[in-house]
N, C-alpha and C positions, 0 to 999 in steps of 0.2 A: 339469317332468318329464313330466307327462301329455301335453303337446303333443309332446315328444320321442318318446314311445312311439308316438303316432299317426303321426308322420313316419316312424319306423322301420318301422311296419307297411306304409306305402305304398311304401317302397323295398326292403324285405326280402321276397322272395317266400315265405319259409317262415313268416312271421308274419302272421296274418290280423288284420284290424281288430278282430274280436271277441276274439281272444287278447290283443291290446294293451290293449283296454278291461278285460278280466278282470285282467290283470297290474296295470294302473293302479289298479283298485279294491282289489286285495289290498294293494298298497304304500300306498295312501291309508289303508286301515283299520289297518294296522300303525302308521303314523305317528300316527293319531288316538288310539292307545292309549299312546303314549309319555308318560311322566310328566315334567313340568317338571324341569329339572336341579336347581334349588334345592330343590324338594320331595323329589326323589330323595335328595339329599345329606342333608337333614334326617331323612328316614325312616331312612336308613342310620346316621346318628349316634344316633338314638333306639334302634335295634336294638343298637348297640354298648353303649349304657347298659343295655339289658335283659341282654345277655350278661355284662356286668361287675358286675351288681347283687348277685349272690350270693343273690337271693331265690328262693323256690320259686313255681312257676307251676302252677296247677291247671287242667287241661283235661279236661272230661268225666269227672271223678272220679279222674283220675290226676295224681300230682305229677310235675313235671319240673324239672330244674336250669335255671338261668338261661341257660346256653349252648344247651341243647336247645330252650328256649322261643324264643330268638332265631332259631335255625335254622328252627323251625316257622313263625314269623311271617315270616321272609324268604321261605320257600316260598309262603306265602299271598300275600305282596306280589308276587312274580314272577308268580304265576298270576292274580292279581286286579288288577293295576296299572291295567287299563282303568277301574276304579271309583274311582281315586284322582286327585283334582285338587289336594288339599291334604294336609298331614300329618294334619290332623284327620280327613279322609276315611279315611285309612289306619287310624287308631285306631278310628273309629266303625264303619266298614264291614267291616274285615278282622281287626283285632287284638283285638276285645272279646268275641267269642263264636264258638262252633263253627258253622261253615257247615253241618254235618250235623244237629246236634241243636238248635241255637239257644240252647244253654245258655251263660251268660256264663262267661268265664274269670275266675279269681281269682289274686291275687298275695299272698304272705305274706312280709313283710319285718320282721325284728326282732320277730316274734311278732304283728304286726298284719296282718289280712287285709282286703283291699279288692278291688273289681272291677278287672280289668285296665284297663278304660276309665278309671276314676278315677286309677289309678296312672300309666298312660301319659300322660294329659293333664297330670298334675303334673310328670312327667319332661320333657315337651315344654316346659312353661313354664320349668322350671329350665334346660333346654338353651338356650332362646332368650335367657335372661338372661345366660348365660355366653358365648354366641357373638355377642351384639350388641355392636357397637363403641360406645364412649362417645359418639362423635359421632352415630351413628345413633340412639342413645337420646335425645340432646339436640341437635336441630338448631340451637337458638339458640346453643349453645356453639361450634359450628362457625363460625357467622357472627362471633362475638366473637373467635375465635382468629385471624382473618385468613386462613383457608384458602379463602375464596371467591375466585373469579376476578375480577380487576379489569381494566377496559379500559386499554389502553396509552396 
């Protein structure tokens, strides 16, 4: 892509080489912030769990319904995705505390209050257990089941 922009700059009189370099830098930086699709899927599944939890989420002294909390965390994810390489990064860097005050978020479910960091990590662990295929969980079972490729 970068080389294509430079070639375009040489053939297109309205695009200077410096403009092509600037455009390439912008496109590269945008691509550098893109979250891996598997991580993005997992973050979105985690936020769906937040929304469906029915728990109360406390942020900077105010209580919020689970759907509102999920919306807020999605906003933080969209704005801060450049800081996310793993779902754990999302939890630790964006979803555990206020970016303004540094105060930790809390979650109250069934009368029990925990930090959102603790709650989200436990939800991630449960999510991974439910979405992991039995064969991925036990690679030896796959080999025993005959699902491996055999030479002709």
